[in-house]
C-alpha positions in Angstrom: 350.3 151.1 245.3 350.0 150.4 248.4 349.6 154.2 249.1 346.8 154.4 246.8 345.5 151.8 248.5 345.7 152.8 251.5 343.8 156.1 250.6 340.9 154.6 248.9 340.2 152.1 252.0 340.2 155.2 254.1 338.1 157.2 251.6 335.5 154.2 251.9 335.6 153.9 255.7 335.2 157.6 256.1 332.1 157.8 253.5 330.5 154.5 256.0 331.1 156.6 258.8 329.3 159.4 257.6 326.3 156.7 256.1 326.3 155.3 259.5 326.3 158.9 261.1 323.3 160.1 259.0 321.4 157.1 259.7 322.0 157.0 263.7 320.8 161.2 263.2 318.0 160.4 261.3 317.2 157.4 263.1 317.1 159.5 266.3 315.5 162.2 264.6 312.7 159.7 263.6 312.2 158.4 267.2 311.8 161.6 268.9 309.3 162.7 266.6 307.2 159.5 267.4 307.9 160.4 271.2 306.6 164.2 270.8 303.7 163.3 268.8 302.5 160.3 271.3 303.0 162.8 274.1 300.8 165.6 272.1 298.4 163.2 271.8 298.3 162.3 275.2 298.6 165.4 276.5 295.4 166.0 274.8 293.3 163.4 276.0 294.2 163.9 279.5 294.0 168.1 279.4 291.2 169.1 276.9 288.8 166.8 278.8 289.5 167.3 282.0 289.7 171.2 281.6 286.1 170.6 280.1 284.7 168.7 283.2 285.6 170.6 285.9 283.8 173.5 284.6 281.1 171.3 284.2 281.4 170.7 287.6 281.7 174.5 288.5 278.2 175.3 287.1 276.5 176.1 290.4 279.7 178.7 291.1 278.9 180.0 287.6 275.6 180.8 289.0 276.6 182.2 292.6 279.6 184.2 291.1 280.2 184.2 287.4 283.4 186.2 288.4 285.2 183.6 290.4 284.5 180.8 288.0 285.4 183.0 284.9 288.7 183.5 287.3 289.6 179.7 287.6 288.3 179.1 283.9 291.1 181.7 283.0 293.8 179.9 285.2 293.1 176.3 283.8 293.2 178.1 279.8 296.6 180.1 281.0 297.8 176.2 282.1 296.8 174.8 278.8 298.2 177.5 276.9 301.5 176.9 278.8 301.6 173.3 277.6 301.6 174.7 274.1 304.3 176.5 275.4 306.1 173.7 276.8 306.0 171.9 273.8 307.9 174.1 271.7 310.3 174.8 274.6 311.4 171.2 275.3 312.4 171.4 271.3 314.9 174.5 272.1 312.5 177.4 270.7 312.8 180.4 272.9 311.9 184.2 273.1 314.3 186.9 272.9 311.9 190.2 273.7 312.5 194.3 272.3 311.3 197.3 272.5 308.5 198.9 274.9 308.0 196.4 278.3 304.5 195.8 278.4 304.7 193.8 281.5 303.5 197.3 283.6 300.0 197.4 281.6 299.2 193.4 281.8 296.3 194.5 283.9 294.9 197.3 281.5 292.9 196.9 278.8 295.1 196.2 275.5 294.3 195.1 272.2 297.2 193.1 270.6 298.1 193.4 266.7 300.5 191.0 265.8 302.2 190.1 262.0 300.8 186.7 260.9 303.6 184.3 259.1 302.3 181.3 260.1 300.4 178.9 262.7 303.5 179.3 265.1 302.8 183.0 265.4 299.7 181.7 267.9 302.4 179.4 269.4 305.0 181.9 269.8 302.5 184.5 271.4 301.5 181.9 273.7 304.8 181.3 274.6 306.0 185.0 275.2 302.6 186.1 276.7 302.8 183.3 279.8 304.9 186.1 282.3 303.0 189.1 282.1 300.7 188.7 284.4 297.2 187.5 284.1 297.0 188.5 280.4 296.5 184.8 279.3 293.9 184.4 281.8 292.0 187.1 280.8 292.6 187.4 277.1 290.6 186.8 274.0 291.7 185.3 270.7 290.4 186.5 267.2 291.1 183.6 264.8 290.5 181.7 261.7 287.5 179.7 261.7 288.8 176.4 261.0 290.5 176.3 264.5 286.9 175.8 265.8 287.3 172.0 264.3 290.8 171.5 266.1 291.1 169.6 268.9 292.0 173.3 270.9 288.5 174.4 269.4 286.2 173.4 272.2 288.5 175.3 274.6 288.8 178.6 272.5 284.5 178.3 272.1 284.2 177.6 276.0 286.8 180.5 276.7 285.0 182.7 274.6 287.6 183.6 271.8 286.3 184.5 268.7 286.1 182.5 264.9 286.1 184.7 262.2 285.0 183.2 258.3 287.9 185.1 256.2 286.4 186.6 252.3 284.2 189.0 250.7 281.1 187.3 251.4 281.0 187.0 254.8 283.2 190.2 255.6 280.6 192.8 256.9 278.3 190.0 258.9 281.2 188.8 260.1 282.0 192.3 261.6 278.3 192.4 263.1 279.1 189.1 264.7 281.9 190.3 265.9 280.6 193.4 267.5 277.5 191.3 269.1 280.2 188.9 270.5 282.0 191.6 272.0 279.4 193.1 273.8 278.2 189.9 275.2 281.0 188.1 276.6 284.2 190.4 276.6 283.4 192.6 280.1 280.9 189.9 281.7 283.8 187.7 282.0 286.7 190.4 282.5 288.6 190.1 279.6 291.7 192.3 279.4 293.8 191.7 275.9 292.4 190.9 272.9 294.4 189.3 270.1 294.3 189.3 266.0 296.4 189.5 263.1 295.0 192.3 260.9 296.7 191.3 257.7 293.9 188.9 257.4 296.1 185.5 256.3 299.5 184.2 256.3 302.4 186.5 254.5 303.0 183.6 252.2 299.4 183.6 250.9 298.3 187.3 251.1 302.1 188.8 249.1 301.0 189.1 246.0 297.5 190.1 246.4 298.8 193.2 248.8 301.5 194.3 246.8 299.1 194.4 243.5 296.5 196.6 246.0 299.5 198.4 247.3 301.0 199.2 243.5 297.2 200.0 242.6 296.6 202.1 245.1 300.0 204.2 245.5 300.9 202.6 248.3 304.3 201.3 249.7 305.9 198.1 248.5 306.1 195.4 251.2 307.7 192.4 251.4 308.3 191.2 255.1 304.0 192.0 255.8 301.1 192.5 254.1 299.1 195.9 254.2 296.4 194.8 257.1 292.8 195.5 257.2 290.2 197.8 259.0 287.0 196.0 259.7 287.9 193.7 263.0 290.4 196.4 264.9 287.9 198.9 264.0 284.9 197.2 265.8 287.1 196.5 268.9 288.4 199.9 268.8 284.6 201.5 268.8 283.1 198.6 270.9 285.6 198.5 273.8 287.5 201.9 273.0 287.3 205.1 275.7 284.5 205.3 276.0 282.9 209.2 277.3 280.3 210.5 279.1 278.0 211.9 276.2 278.2 208.6 274.6 280.9 209.2 271.6 284.3 207.5 272.1 287.5 208.7 272.4 289.4 209.6 269.2 286.1 211.3 268.0 285.7 214.9 267.4 284.1 216.3 270.8 284.9 218.5 273.7 286.3 217.9 276.7 285.0 214.7 278.3 285.2 211.8 281.2 286.5 208.3 280.6 284.4 205.8 282.2 287.1 203.2 284.1 286.2 200.2 281.6 288.0 201.0 278.5 290.5 200.3 276.0 293.5 201.8 277.2 296.6 200.6 275.2 297.1 199.0 271.4 300.1 196.7 271.4 302.2 196.2 268.6 303.8 192.8 268.2 306.3 192.3 265.4 307.6 188.5 265.5 310.4 188.1 263.7 312.1 184.4 263.3 316.0 183.6 261.7 316.8 183.8 258.1 312.7 184.8 257.5 311.9 181.2 258.4 308.8 180.8 260.1 307.8 177.8 263.1 304.8 176.4 261.7 302.7 174.4 264.6 304.2 171.0 262.9 307.4 172.0 264.0 306.7 173.0 267.0 304.8 170.2 268.1 307.4 167.7 266.7 311.1 169.0 267.2 312.3 168.5 263.8 313.8 171.6 263.7 317.4 172.8 265.5 316.6 174.8 268.4 315.7 178.6 267.3 315.6 181.9 268.8 312.3 183.8 268.1 312.6 187.8 268.2 309.4 189.4 269.4 309.1 193.4 269.2 306.7 195.1 271.6 305.6 199.1 270.7 302.6 200.5 273.2 300.3 203.6 271.7 297.7 205.0 274.2 294.4 203.9 272.9 293.0 207.0 273.0 295.5 208.5 270.6 295.0 206.1 267.9 291.9 207.4 265.3 288.5 205.6 264.6 287.3 207.0 261.6 287.9 204.8 258.9 290.3 206.7 256.4 292.8 207.8 259.5 292.7 204.3 261.4 293.8 203.0 258.2 296.5 205.2 257.9 297.8 204.4 260.8 297.4 201.0 260.7 299.2 201.5 257.4 302.0 203.1 259.1 302.2 200.6 261.6 302.7 197.9 259.7 305.3 200.0 257.2 307.5 200.3 260.6 307.0 196.9 260.6 308.6 196.4 257.4 311.4 198.5 258.4 311.7 196.6 261.9 311.8 193.5 259.9 314.0 194.3 257.0 316.7 195.2 260.3 315.9 192.1 261.8 316.8 189.9 259.1 320.1 192.0 257.8 321.4 192.5 261.2 320.2 189.3 263.8 318.2 192.4 266.1 316.1 194.7 266.1 317.1 198.7 265.9 316.8 200.6 269.5 313.6 202.5 270.3 313.6 205.9 270.4 315.5 207.5 272.8 317.7 204.8 273.2 321.5 204.6 271.5 321.7 200.8 271.8 318.7 198.7 271.6 318.5 196.3 274.7 316.9 192.8 274.3 315.0 190.8 277.0 314.8 187.0 277.5 311.6 185.7 278.3 311.6 182.5 280.5 309.5 179.4 281.2 310.1 178.0 284.2 310.8 174.2 284.2 309.1 173.3 287.9 305.9 175.5 287.2 305.7 173.4 283.7 306.4 170.2 285.6 303.2 171.2 287.7 301.0 171.7 285.3 301.7 168.8 283.0 301.4 166.9 286.4 298.3 168.2 287.5 297.0 167.4 284.1 297.8 163.8 284.2 296.5 163.3 287.8 293.6 165.0 286.9 292.9 162.9 283.4 293.5 159.6 285.7 290.8 160.8 288.5 288.3 161.8 286.0 288.4 158.1 284.1 288.6 156.8 287.3 284.9 158.7 288.2 283.7 158.2 284.8 284.7 154.4 285.1 283.0 154.3 288.6 279.9 155.8 287.3 279.6 153.4 284.4 279.7 150.3 286.5 277.2 152.0 288.7 274.5 152.8 285.8 275.2 149.8 283.6 
């Protein structure tokens, strides 16, 4: 009986220890979430107004030397995206890269097509493109119009990103607006890379519709991606594509021609894979309540002049890319790695690194700028009132 009593008491103590341990873990997690959210809010309050006020101050430079103005704007834009990257990095969310090394084409013009699983895809791209030269400074994003009304919407609006409305009722109008936007802002602001998600929505929202469309049209049944839409990609290729002296576009039937230097040179196919097919959303990225996670990003680059322009041919080409994405992700979810590229016997990964000192300097500049602008505005207010 004495032994049974000791065993019973020991079990109760173990349960109490487990309960106390759980309470401590959840308490620490809750405190971490509150602190991270508070820092994110404060970060936005100092960084975004500072970005706007610096650009207002630099408006005379815009009139005298617009190229230098947009270069400075691009550097500050990259710093803002580095801050977003730091939120995920500080929670242990890192990127491992596979496939083609795209650093060598960072100064060329490129269209990036990526699969879309969650809001965290944008944060992932913000992070993994940080070490690709001046790409982030000179890139343009195509994003859902709802982002216009977020805290970062004003920054994207100033930078010249394009907000696109989804749905059949808006499709034709949006493509016309996209073409006008590219012609007006892309080269006048010295943009080099343009990022879009051809699926037109998140995987979880579009999968059933895509599979039904595939079944109806005798197309492959995809699980890890959805069939891409043609419109935006075709407009970009036609508007920014390799122009020829006779006014046509590379990829169309023509006799030998000479390309003008300002033209789209690459299409970069990006495949984002999350462990166990469990994507990170932006809330997780900010609050950090998920354990440290390695996000895998696969690149494959294609010369833009080899990509067809005509609707039917381009649709087939895009379908082939997303069928390849399906195979890549199938392999990744089974093995934890992407398969080797053509000509390789073994897949080789590259760790994408963010440098703590650089992030610290950027954050310090943001908070110092916030304090200085607050002081200036407070002084002006006291002078006027």
